[in-house]
ZAKOLTOR-765381 format. One record per residue: x, y negated, z negated of N, C-alpha, C in turn. Coordinates in steps of 0.1 Angstrom, whole numbers, padded with zeros to 4 digits, always signed. Atoms other than C-alpha are relative to their C-alpha. Layout:
<atoms>
XYZXYZXYZ
...
</atoms>
This chain:
<atoms>
+0000-0004+0014+1507-1830-1211+0010+0013-0002
-0011-0010+0001+1536-1808-1224-0004+0014-0004
+0006-0014+0006+1514-1780-1241-0010+0005+0009
+0010-0005-0008+1492-1774-1211+0001+0016+0001
-0001-0014-0003+1505-1739-1205-0004+0009-0013
+0005-0007+0012+1495-1729-1241-0015-0001-0002
+0014+0002+0003+1460-1740-1237-0009+0010+0007
+0010-0010-0006+1430-1717-1230-0006-0005+0013
+0005+0002-0013+1413-1715-1197-0009-0012+0001
+0010+0011+0000+1384-1739-1204+0005-0013-0005
-0007+0012+0006+1405-1764-1225+0008-0007+0011
-0009+0004-0012+1430-1767-1196-0008-0008+0011
+0008+0006-0012+1403-1774-1170-0007-0014-0005
+0007+0012+0006+1384-1799-1193+0009-0012+0000
-0009+0011+0003+1415-1820-1199+0010-0003+0011
-0010+0002-0011+1434-1817-1166+0001-0013+0005
+0001+0014-0006+1423-1851-1153+0010-0010-0009
-0005+0009+0010+1438-1867-1184+0015+0002-0001
-0014-0002+0000+1475-1856-1177+0006-0013+0004
-0006+0013-0004+1481-1890-1162-0011-0010-0003
+0009+0011+0003+1464-1924-1170-0011-0001+0010
+0010+0003-0009+1430-1930-1155-0006-0014-0002
+0006+0014+0002+1415-1964-1148-0011-0001-0010
+0011+0004+0009+1394-1979-1176-0002+0011-0011
+0002-0011+0009+1398-1948-1197-0010+0010+0003
+0010-0010-0005+1374-1927-1176+0005+0014-0003
-0003-0014+0002+1372-1891-1185+0003+0009+0013
-0003-0007-0012+1371-1880-1149+0007-0008+0010
-0006+0007-0011+1392-1889-1119-0011-0007+0008
+0011+0007-0007+1373-1914-1099-0001+0004+0014
+0001-0002-0014+1359-1911-1064+0007-0009+0008
-0009+0008-0010+1383-1923-1037-0006+0003+0014
+0008-0003-0013+1362-1926-1005+0007-0007+0011
-0007+0006-0011+1388-1945-0984+0006+0010+0009
-0007-0009-0010+1400-1927-0953+0014-0003+0004
-0012+0004-0003+1430-1948-0949+0008-0006-0011
-0008+0005+0011+1459-1958-0971+0012-0010+0004
-0009+0010-0004+1481-1989-0969+0013+0001-0008
-0014+0000+0005+1519-1991-0975+0006-0013+0002
-0007+0013-0002+1539-2022-0981+0015+0002+0006
-0013-0003-0005+1572-2005-0970-0001+0010+0011
+0001-0009-0012+1574-1990-0935+0007+0013-0002
-0008-0012+0002+1601-1965-0947-0008+0009-0009
+0007-0008+0009+1578-1952-0974-0011+0006+0008
+0011-0005-0009+1549-1948-0948+0006+0012+0008
-0006-0010-0008+1572-1929-0926+0003+0013-0008
-0004-0011+0009+1584-1907-0954-0012+0009-0004
+0012-0007+0003+1548-1898-0963-0004+0009+0012
+0005-0007-0013+1540-1888-0927+0010+0012+0002
-0010-0011-0003+1572-1867-0924+0001+0010-0012
+0000-0009+0012+1565-1849-0958+0012-0001-0008
-0011+0002+0010+1595-1863-0975-0003-0007-0013
+0005+0007+0012+1575-1882-1000-0015+0003-0002
+0015-0003+0002+1541-1877-1017-0008-0012+0003
+0009+0011-0004+1512-1898-1007-0011+0003+0010
+0012-0003-0008+1482-1900-0984+0002-0008+0014
-0002+0005-0014+1487-1905-0946-0013-0005+0005
+0013+0001-0007+1450-1902-0935-0009+0009-0007
+0009-0007+0008+1419-1890-0952-0003+0014+0006
+0003-0014-0006+1416-1859-0928+0010+0010-0008
-0010-0009+0006+1447-1845-0947-0001+0000-0015
+0002+0000+0014+1433-1850-0981-0001-0014-0006
+0002+0013+0006+1426-1877-1006+0002+0001-0015
-0003-0001+0015+1432-1885-1044-0010+0009-0007
+0010-0008+0007+1399-1869-1054+0001+0015+0003
-0003-0015-0003+1405-1836-1036+0014+0004-0005
-0013-0003+0006+1441-1838-1049-0001+0004-0015
+0003-0002+0014+1428-1839-1085-0006+0015-0001
+0006-0013+0000+1407-1808-1077+0010+0010+0002
-0011-0009-0004+1436-1791-1061+0009+0004-0012
-0008-0002+0012+1456-1796-1093-0007+0010-0010
+0008-0009+0009+1429-1779-1113+0000+0014+0005
+0001-0014-0006+1426-1749-1089+0014+0006-0002
-0014-0005+0001+1464-1745-1089+0002+0006-0015
-0001-0004+0014+1463-1742-1127-0008+0011-0003
+0010-0012+0002+1433-1719-1127+0005+0013+0006
-0004-0012-0007+1449-1695-1103+0015+0003-0003
-0015-0002+0004+1485-1698-1118+0009+0000+0012
-0009+0001-0012+1499-1709-1085+0010-0011+0001
-0009+0011-0001+1522-1735-1072-0005-0011+0008
+0006+0010-0007+1499-1755-1050-0012+0005+0007
+0014-0004-0006+1464-1756-1033-0002-0010+0010
+0006+0009-0011+1449-1771-1002-0014+0003+0000
+0014-0002-0001+1412-1777-1002-0006-0003+0014
+0006+0001-0014+1388-1774-0972-0015-0003-0002
+0014+0004+0000+1353-1784-0963-0010+0012-0005
+0008-0013+0003+1340-1747-0968+0009+0011-0004
-0008-0012+0002+1352-1713-0979+0005+0006+0014
-0004-0005-0014+1351-1702-0942+0010-0009+0006
-0010+0009-0005+1371-1732-0933+0013+0003-0005
-0013-0003+0007+1398-1722-0959+0005+0014+0007
-0006-0014-0006+1400-1685-0943+0004-0004+0015
-0002+0003-0015+1399-1699-0907+0013-0008+0000
-0013+0007+0000+1428-1723-0917+0011+0009-0001
-0011-0009+0002+1450-1695-0928+0003+0007+0014
-0002-0006-0012+1444-1677-0895+0005-0010+0011
-0005+0010-0009+1449-1708-0874+0014-0005-0002
-0013+0006+0005+1479-1722-0893+0012+0011+0001
-0010-0009+0002+1498-1690-0898+0002+0012+0010
+0000-0010-0011+1490-1667-0869+0004-0005+0013
-0002+0003-0015+1503-1667-0832-0006+0011+0008
+0005-0010-0010+1492-1649-0801+0008+0013-0002
-0007-0013+0001+1500-1612-0804+0002+0004-0015
-0002-0004+0015+1502-1611-0843-0012+0010-0003
+0009-0010+0004+1482-1584-0861-0003-0001-0014
+0005+0001+0013+1460-1585-0891-0007+0013-0004
+0008-0010+0005+1448-1558-0913-0010-0004-0011
+0010+0006+0009+1416-1565-0931-0010+0011-0005
+0009-0009+0005+1391-1547-0954-0012+0001+0009
+0012-0001-0009+1362-1532-0934-0013-0005-0008
+0011+0004+0009+1340-1544-0963-0002-0015-0001
+0000+0014+0001+1346-1581-0959-0013-0006+0004
+0014+0007-0003+1316-1606-0958-0001-0001+0014
+0003-0001-0014+1299-1606-0925+0005-0013+0007
-0006+0011-0007+1310-1642-0916+0015+0001+0002
-0014-0002-0001+1346-1633-0924+0003+0010+0011
-0002-0011-0010+1343-1602-0902-0002-0007+0013
+0003+0006-0013+1327-1623-0874+0013-0009+0004
-0012+0008-0002+1358-1647-0877+0012+0008+0005
-0011-0009-0004+1383-1619-0874-0003+0005+0014
+0003-0005-0015+1365-1605-0843+0002-0011+0010
-0003+0011-0010+1367-1639-0828+0015-0002+0001
-0014+0000-0002+1404-1640-0834+0006+0010+0008
-0003-0012-0009+1407-1606-0818-0002-0004+0015
+0004+0004-0014+1390-1621-0787+0010-0011+0004
-0009+0010-0004+1416-1648-0787+0015+0005-0001
-0013-0005-0002+1446-1626-0787+0007+0007-0012
-0005-0007+0011+1453-1613-0822-0006+0013-0003
+0006-0014+0003+1450-1577-0832-0005+0000-0013
+0007-0002+0013+1427-1568-0860-0004+0014-0002
+0004-0014+0004+1423-1535-0878-0007+0000-0014
+0007-0001+0013+1396-1529-0904+0002+0013-0006
-0002-0012+0007+1402-1503-0930-0007+0000-0013
+0006-0002+0013+1388-1489-0962+0010-0006-0011
-0010+0006+0008+1407-1513-0986-0002+0005-0015
+0000-0007+0014+1397-1492-1017+0011+0010-0001
-0010-0010+0000+1425-1470-1006+0013-0006+0007
-0012+0006-0005+1460-1486-1002+0007+0008+0012
-0006-0009-0010+1471-1456-0981-0006-0003+0013
+0005+0003-0013+1447-1466-0954+0005-0013+0005
-0006+0013-0004+1461-1502-0954+0014+0004+0006
-0014-0004-0005+1496-1487-0950+0000+0006+0014
+0000-0006-0014+1486-1465-0921-0003-0009+0011
+0004+0008-0011+1472-1494-0901+0011-0011+0002
-0010+0010-0001+1503-1516-0905+0008+0003+0014
-0008+0000-0012+1524-1523-0872+0011-0009-0002
-0011+0009+0001+1556-1541-0865-0006-0015+0002
+0005+0013-0003+1534-1571-0854-0010-0006-0012
+0008+0005+0011+1514-1572-0887+0006-0011-0008
-0004+0012+0007+1517-1606-0902-0008-0002-0014
+0010+0004+0011+1488-1606-0927-0009+0011-0004
+0009-0009+0004+1467-1584-0949-0012-0008-0008
+0010+0008+0005+1433-1598-0959-0010+0010-0007
+0009-0008+0008+1411-1583-0987-0008-0009-0009
+0008+0006+0010+1383-1594-1011+0003+0008-0014
+0000-0007+0012+1385-1586-1048-0012+0009-0002
+0012-0007+0000+1349-1574-1049-0007-0004+0013
+0005+0002-0012+1333-1570-1016-0016-0005-0001
+0015+0005-0001+1300-1588-1006-0007+0005+0012
+0010-0002+0011+1273-1573-1006+0002+0013-0008
+0000-0013+0004+1282-1537-1014+0009+0003-0013
-0009+0000+0013+1307-1545-1043+0011+0010+0000
-0011-0008+0001+1335-1522-1033+0011-0008-0005
-0012+0007+0007+1367-1531-1053+0012+0005+0008
-0012-0002-0007+1399-1533-1033+0012+0006-0009
-0011-0006+0008+1430-1513-1045+0011-0011+0000
-0007+0013-0001+1445-1548-1052+0015+0001-0004
-0014-0001+0004+1477-1539-1070+0008+0007+0009
-0008-0008-0008+1489-1512-1048+0001-0006+0014
-0001+0007-0014+1481-1532-1016+0011-0011-0002
-0010+0010+0003+1502-1560-1032+0013+0005+0000
-0013-0007+0000+1531-1536-1038+0005+0003+0014
-0003-0003-0014+1529-1526-1002+0004-0012+0009
-0003+0013-0007+1528-1561-0988+0014-0006-0004
-0013+0005+0006+1557-1572-1010+0012+0008+0007
-0011-0008-0005+1579-1543-0998+0002-0002+0015
-0001+0002-0013+1571-1550-0962+0001-0015+0004
-0001+0014-0004+1573-1588-0962-0012-0005+0007
+0012+0004-0006+1537-1593-0952-0008-0009-0009
+0008+0010+0008+1515-1623-0963-0013+0009-0005
+0011-0006+0006+1489-1609-0987-0011-0010-0005
+0010+0010+0004+1457-1629-0988-0012+0007-0007
+0011-0006+0008+1431-1621-1015-0011-0011-0002
+0011+0009+0002+1397-1637-1015-0006+0002-0014
+0003-0001+0014+1389-1643-1051-0014-0005-0003
+0013+0008+0002+1354-1658-1046-0010+0008-0009
+0010-0007+0006+1334-1630-1060+0004+0003-0015
-0004-0002+0014+1354-1628-1093+0002-0013-0007
-0004+0013+0005+1367-1664-1097+0013+0002-0009
-0012-0001+0009+1400-1671-1115-0003+0002-0015
+0002-0004+0015+1383-1667-1149+0000+0015-0001
+0001-0014+0002+1376-1631-1142+0013+0007+0004
-0012-0007-0005+1408-1622-1122+0009-0010+0007
-0010+0007-0007+1439-1639-1110+0008+0009+0010
-0007-0009-0011+1452-1623-1077+0015-0001-0001
-0014+0001+0002+1487-1635-1086+0006+0012-0007
-0004-0011+0007+1488-1606-1109+0000+0012+0007
+0000-0012-0010+1483-1582-1080+0010-0002+0011
-0010+0002-0010+1511-1598-1060-0005-0007+0012
+0005+0007-0012+1489-1620-1037+0010-0011+0003
-0008+0011-0005+1507-1645-1015-0009-0012+0000
+0009+0011+0000+1477-1667-1010-0013+0005-0005
+0012-0002+0006+1444-1669-1028-0011-0008+0006
+0011+0008-0006+1411-1680-1012-0011+0000-0011
+0011+0001+0008+1383-1693-1032-0012-0009+0008
+0012+0008-0005+1348-1704-1018-0005-0008-0011
+0003+0008+0012+1344-1733-1042-0016-0001-0002
+0016+0001-0001+1306-1735-1032-0006+0009-0011
+0006-0011+0008+1301-1703-1053+0002-0003-0015
+0000+0000+0014+1311-1697-1089+0007-0012-0006
-0009+0011+0005+1337-1724-1093-0008-0013-0001
+0009+0012+0000+1313-1752-1083-0012+0003-0008
+0010-0006+0008+1284-1732-1097-0014-0005+0001
+0013+0007+0001+1255-1755-1091-0008-0001+0013
+0006+0000-0013+1247-1750-1054-0002-0014+0005
+0002+0014-0005+1252-1787-1047+0012-0006+0008
-0013+0004-0008+1286-1788-1029+0006+0011+0006
-0009-0009-0009+1304-1770-1001+0015-0003-0002
-0015+0002+0000+1341-1764-1004+0007+0014+0000
-0009-0011+0001+1369-1740-1001+0014-0003-0003
-0013+0004+0004+1405-1737-1012+0010+0012+0003
-0010-0010-0001+1437-1718-1005+0011-0003-0010
-0011+0002+0010+1463-1714-1034+0011+0008+0003
-0012-0008-0001+1498-1704-1029+0005+0004-0014
-0003-0005+0012+1509-1682-1057+0015-0002-0004
-0015+0000+0001+1547-1687-1051+0007+0012+0001
-0006-0013-0001+1553-1650-1047+0006+0003+0013
-0005-0004-0013+1559-1650-1010+0012-0008+0004
-0013+0006-0005+1593-1658-0995-0003-0005+0014
+0003+0004-0014+1584-1680-0965+0011-0001+0009
-0011-0001-0008+1619-1679-0953+0000+0013+0009
+0001-0012-0007+1610-1644-0942-0011+0000+0011
+0011+0001-0009+1580-1655-0922+0003-0007+0013
-0006+0005-0013+1587-1660-0885-0009-0012+0007
+0010+0010-0007+1557-1684-0877+0000-0013-0007
-0001+0012+0005+1568-1713-0898+0007-0010+0010
-0006+0009-0010+1575-1744-0875+0012-0007-0007
-0013+0007+0005+1609-1761-0878-0004-0013-0007
+0004+0014+0006+1592-1795-0885-0006+0001-0014
+0006+0000+0013+1576-1782-0917+0010+0007-0011
-0010-0006+0009+1609-1769-0932+0009-0010-0007
-0006+0010+0006+1619-1803-0946-0001+0001-0014
+0002+0000+0013+1606-1794-0979+0006+0014-0006
-0005-0012+0005+1618-1766-1003-0008+0012+0006
+0008-0010-0006+1608-1731-0989-0013+0003-0006
+0012-0003+0007+1582-1726-1016-0012-0008+0005
+0011+0008-0006+1562-1754-0999-0003+0002+0015
+0001-0001-0015+1565-1743-0963-0014+0006+0004
+0012-0005-0003+1532-1723-0963-0011-0010+0000
+0010+0009+0003+1511-1749-0978+0001-0013+0009
-0002+0011-0009+1527-1777-0957-0006+0003+0014
+0005-0003-0013+1518-1759-0925-0015+0002-0001
+0014-0001+0002+1483-1752-0939-0006-0014+0002
+0005+0013+0000+1479-1789-0945+0001-0006+0013
-0002+0008-0012+1492-1801-0913-0007+0008+0013
+0007-0006-0011+1480-1774-0888-0014+0003-0002
+0015-0002+0002+1447-1768-0904-0008-0013-0003
+0007+0012+0003+1436-1800-0921+0002-0011+0011
-0003+0011-0009+1453-1825-0897-0006+0004+0014
+0002-0003-0013+1448-1806-0865-0015+0005+0002
+0013-0006+0000+1415-1787-0873-0011-0009-0006
+0009+0011+0005+1399-1814-0894-0011+0005-0010
+0011-0006+0009+1379-1791-0919+0003-0006-0014
-0004+0008+0012+1385-1817-0947-0011+0000-0011
+0009+0001+0010+1368-1815-0981-0003-0015-0004
+0003+0013+0003+1349-1847-0987+0002-0004-0014
-0003+0004+0014+1358-1867-1019-0014+0003-0010
+0012-0002+0008+1321-1866-1030-0002+0015-0004
+0001-0013+0002+1321-1828-1027+0010+0005-0010
-0011-0003+0009+1354-1825-1045-0004-0004-0014
+0004+0005+0014+1340-1845-1074-0010+0009-0006
+0011-0009+0006+1310-1823-1078+0006+0013-0004
-0005-0014+0003+1330-1791-1076+0010-0001-0013
-0009+0002+0011+1356-1805-1101-0008+0000-0014
+0009+0000+0012+1328-1812-1127-0006+0014-0002
+0005-0013+0003+1312-1779-1121+0009+0010-0005
-0011-0010+0004+1345-1760-1126+0002-0001-0015
-0002+0002+0014+1346-1773-1162-0008+0011-0009
+0008-0011+0008+1319-1747-1173+0001+0014+0006
-0001-0013-0006+1331-1719-1152+0000+0013-0010
-0002-0011+0011+1341-1697-1183-0014+0003-0006
+0013-0001+0007+1308-1704-1200-0011+0006+0009
+0010-0005-0010+1287-1696-1169+0003+0015+0003
-0004-0014-0005+1306-1664-1159-0002+0009-0012
+0003-0009+0011+1304-1650-1195-0015+0004+0000
+0014-0003+0001+1266-1653-1193-0005+0009+0012
+0005-0007-0012+1263-1642-1157+0004+0015-0001
-0004-0014+0000+1284-1611-1161-0008+0009-0010
+0009-0007+0009+1264-1600-1192-0014+0002+0006
+0014-0002-0007+1231-1606-1173+0000+0010+0010
-0002-0010-0012+1244-1587-1143+0000+0015-0005
-0001-0013+0004+1253-1557-1163-0013+0007-0005
+0013-0004+0006+1220-1556-1182-0010+0003+0012
+0009-0002-0011+1201-1559-1149+0003+0012+0008
-0005-0012-0007+1222-1532-1132-0004+0012-0007
+0005-0012+0009+1214-1508-1161-0015+0002+0001
+0015+0000-0002+1177-1516-1159-0004+0006+0013
+0005-0005-0013+1175-1511-1122+0005+0015+0002
-0004-0014-0001+1195-1478-1125-0010+0010-0006
+0009-0010+0006+1167-1462-1145-0014-0001+0006
+0013+0003-0006+1138-1476-1124-0003+0010+0011
+0003-0011-0009+1119-1449-1104-0002-0006+0015
+0001+0005-0013+1114-1473-1076+0013-0006+0007
-0014+0004-0005+1152-1479-1070+0007+0013+0002
-0007-0012-0004+1172-1453-1052+0015-0001-0004
-0014+0001+0004+1207-1466-1059+0004-0015-0004
-0005+0012+0004+1224-1494-1077+0015-0001+0002
-0016+0001-0002+1259-1508-1067+0004-0011-0008
-0005+0010+0009+1277-1526-1094+0012+0006-0007
-0013-0006+0004+1314-1521-1105-0002+0003-0016
+0000-0002+0014+1302-1522-1142-0007+0014-0004
+0008-0013+0003+1282-1489-1139+0011+0012+0002
-0009-0012-0001+1301-1456-1144-0002+0008+0014
+0002-0005-0013+1285-1444-1111+0007-0006+0012
-0007+0007-0011+1304-1469-1090+0013+0006+0003
-0011-0007-0004+1331-1455-1070+0014-0005-0006
-0013+0007+0005+1358-1480-1083-0002-0005-0014
+0002+0006+0014+1345-1484-1119+0012+0001-0008
-0012+0000+0008+1377-1473-1135+0010-0011+0004
-0010+0010-0005+1398-1495-1112-0005-0014-0005
+0006+0012+0004+1374-1524-1119+0002-0004-0015
-0003+0002+0015+1377-1519-1157+0015-0004-0003
-0015+0003+0002+1415-1519-1153+0003-0015+0005
-0004+0013-0006+1416-1551-1132-0007-0012-0006
+0007+0012+0005+1388-1572-1147-0003-0001-0014
+0000+0001+0015+1391-1564-1184-0014+0002-0006
+0013-0003+0006+1355-1551-1190-0011-0010+0005
+0011+0007-0006+1336-1578-1171+0000+0002+0016
+0000-0005-0013+1324-1571-1136-0007-0009+0011
+0005+0010-0011+1311-1602-1119-0015-0001+0000
+0015+0003+0000+1276-1615-1111-0007+0005+0013
+0006-0004-0012+1270-1598-1078-0003+0015+0000
+0003-0014-0001+1251-1565-1075-0009+0002+0012
+0009-0004-0012+1231-1547-1048-0007+0013-0004
+0008-0013+0003+1204-1520-1050-0008+0003+0012
+0007-0005-0010+1186-1498-1026-0014+0004-0005
+0013-0004+0005+1148-1494-1029-0003+0015+0003
+0004-0014-0003+1132-1460-1029-0006+0001+0013
+0006-0002-0013+1119-1445-0997-0015-0005+0000
+0014+0004-0001+1086-1461-0986-0003-0014-0007
+0002+0013+0007+1091-1493-1007+0004-0012+0010
-0004+0011-0010+1089-1524-0984+0009-0011-0007
-0008+0010+0007+1118-1547-0994-0006-0014+0001
+0005+0014+0000+1101-1578-0982-0012-0002-0009
+0012+0000+0010+1069-1571-1002+0005-0001-0014
-0006+0000+0013+1091-1564-1032+0005-0015-0003
-0006+0013+0001+1110-1598-1027-0011-0010-0002
+0011+0010+0001+1077-1617-1023-0007+0001-0013
+0006+0000+0014+1065-1606-1057+0008-0006-0011
-0008+0006+0010+1094-1620-1075-0004-0015-0003
+0004+0012+0004+1085-1651-1095+0010-0010-0005
-0010+0009+0005+1116-1665-1112+0012+0001+0010
-0011-0003-0010+1143-1651-1087-0003-0007+0012
+0001+0008-0012+1149-1674-1058+0004+0008+0012
-0004-0007-0012+1150-1659-1022+0009-0010+0007
-0011+0010-0005+1183-1676-1009+0011+0008+0005
-0012-0006-0006+1214-1669-0989+0011-0003-0008
-0012+0004+0007+1237-1685-1014+0003+0010-0011
-0003-0008+0012+1254-1669-1044+0009-0008-0009
-0008+0008+0009+1273-1680-1075-0008-0012-0006
+0008+0010+0005+1245-1703-1085-0004+0002-0014
+0005-0003+0013+1231-1708-1120-0013+0008+0000
+0013-0007-0001+1198-1694-1108+0003+0013+0006
+0000-0012-0006+1194-1658-1098-0006+0000+0014
+0005+0000-0014+1191-1654-1061+0000+0014+0006
+0002-0013-0007+1180-1624-1039-0001-0003+0015
+0002+0000-0013+1182-1616-1003+0000+0014+0007
+0000-0013-0007+1175-1586-0980+0012+0000+0010
-0013+0000-0007+1209-1578-0965-0001+0003+0015
+0001-0005-0013+1201-1559-0933-0008-0010+0009
+0009+0008-0008+1175-1584-0922+0004-0015+0001
-0004+0014-0001+1195-1616-0927+0015-0001+0002
-0015+0004-0002+1233-1621-0934+0007+0012+0007
-0008-0010-0008+1243-1587-0918-0009+0004+0013
+0009-0003-0011+1215-1587-0891+0008+0001+0013
-0007-0001-0013+1238-1595-0862+0010+0011+0002
-0009-0012-0001+1261-1566-0869-0007+0012+0007
+0006-0011-0005+1235-1541-0858+0000+0012-0009
+0001-0012+0009+1224-1508-0874+0012+0008-0001
-0012-0009+0001+1256-1489-0865+0011-0005-0009
-0011+0005+0009+1281-1513-0880-0005-0001-0015
+0004+0001+0013+1259-1518-0910+0001+0014-0008
-0001-0013+0006+1258-1480-0916+0014+0004-0003
-0015-0003+0002+1296-1478-0912+0005-0007-0013
-0004+0007+0012+1298-1504-0940-0008+0004-0013
+0007-0005+0012+1274-1486-0963-0012-0009-0003
+0012+0010+0002+1246-1513-0958-0013+0007+0004
+0014-0006-0003+1212-1495-0962-0010-0011+0006
+0009+0010-0004+1183-1511-0945-0009-0006-0010
+0008+0005+0011+1166-1515-0978+0009-0008-0011
-0009+0005+0010+1196-1530-0995-0005-0015-0004
+0003+0012+0005+1188-1560-1017+0013-0006-0007
-0012+0005+0007+1217-1583-1028-0004-0010-0011
+0005+0009+0010+1213-1601-1061+0013-0007-0005
-0010+0010+0007+1235-1631-1073-0007-0003-0013
+0006+0002+0011+1228-1630-1109+0004-0014-0007
-0002+0013+0005+1223-1664-1127+0001+0001-0016
-0002+0001+0014+1222-1676-1163-0013-0001-0008
+0013+0000+0006+1185-1672-1171+0000+0008-0013
+0001-0009+0011+1174-1657-1203-0002+0014+0005
-0001-0013-0004+1180-1620-1199-0014+0006+0001
+0013-0006-0001+1145-1609-1208-0009-0004+0010
+0008+0006-0010+1129-1632-1185+0004+0006+0014
-0005-0005-0012+1151-1619-1157-0004+0015+0003
+0004-0014-0002+1145-1582-1163-0016+0002+0002
+0014-0001-0001+1107-1588-1168-0004-0003+0014
+0004+0004-0013+1106-1605-1134+0002+0013+0010
-0003-0013-0008+1122-1574-1117-0010+0011-0003
+0008-0011+0004+1100-1550-1136-0014-0003+0006
+0014+0003-0006+1067-1567-1125+0000+0001+0015
-0001+0000-0014+1079-1570-1089+0002+0015+0004
-0001-0015-0003+1089-1533-1088-0013+0008-0003
+0012-0008+0004+1057-1522-1105-0010-0001+0010
</atoms>
């Protein structure tokens, strides 16, 4: 449709599938569950395998249903192309596997999610150098760079302590040095923030979270913003240079990650996520409003020692978050209970809030951080990351605000 660029966020997502004819007038792209694709012309088959023609070689490298979702995600992030994966962690791992080689160096935020941190430490054990820094300060990122640094990895808002990275200044630094800049946009979603505006080379989204929104499908994605010059990147294999340079990074991701590693997004999951994405803006509007109201309530409660939420003036990067996210601050918050309050007893008193390890769901979810998702790190690493032993992470949902606050009030009482 010629006027897609002029359409609003939700309108564009809702009508993305109808840019080309769909069988029987269906409003959604259908499920394509075949893992193999036949060609009548052997030359066309060879061209697809060699990357000279569009098409599907084998289900491990994608399918028409995931391709339809990829087109939506590319539009949402303002990029030039997207590759989807079975999970968000698979998307992050794909970047590392496809784009790094032995001896390369990565600079990463010290506040990255526990599973991401674990993956980076695994990479270190396999021969890549990894340096963790405070990404709220671009100067610390710059100080950690070496001649072997190929990639900088940060999150927009950290999980669970919601630190906000110095996104724009890190982007300027990476652009000047010719370093791939990877921004995990999961905690904000493309509705709240587009990392392309901060100079990101690649954008990661765990589709399981806010984009899917309903806790019923796993998925992940990497979107190329088109800002990085892949002709400057030394790790692109010659066999993937048959396409225009703009496509080299994604081509290597699709071949070296999807084909070789096999972390493919199933068509059923892609379909669920595509449907969920249609209401992203509506859900996030409600979630952000609920989260701010809950953070303000908890900040005044005598049984709460500290509340961590970018929407509060007390947050260390509140001004930066205001600048980046335009007055909305996401659905993730964390708080520390007052001394002597048992976090497990408090959680067990909640009636509406669900005790769960997921986030980005329509339902409000809570989890004790030190005892679960950050348990393996040990107390010293948790302390270095600002994770108090009484820290509770809350993924705020779309419930009626009064019901939500009443539930926390009675549990804290």
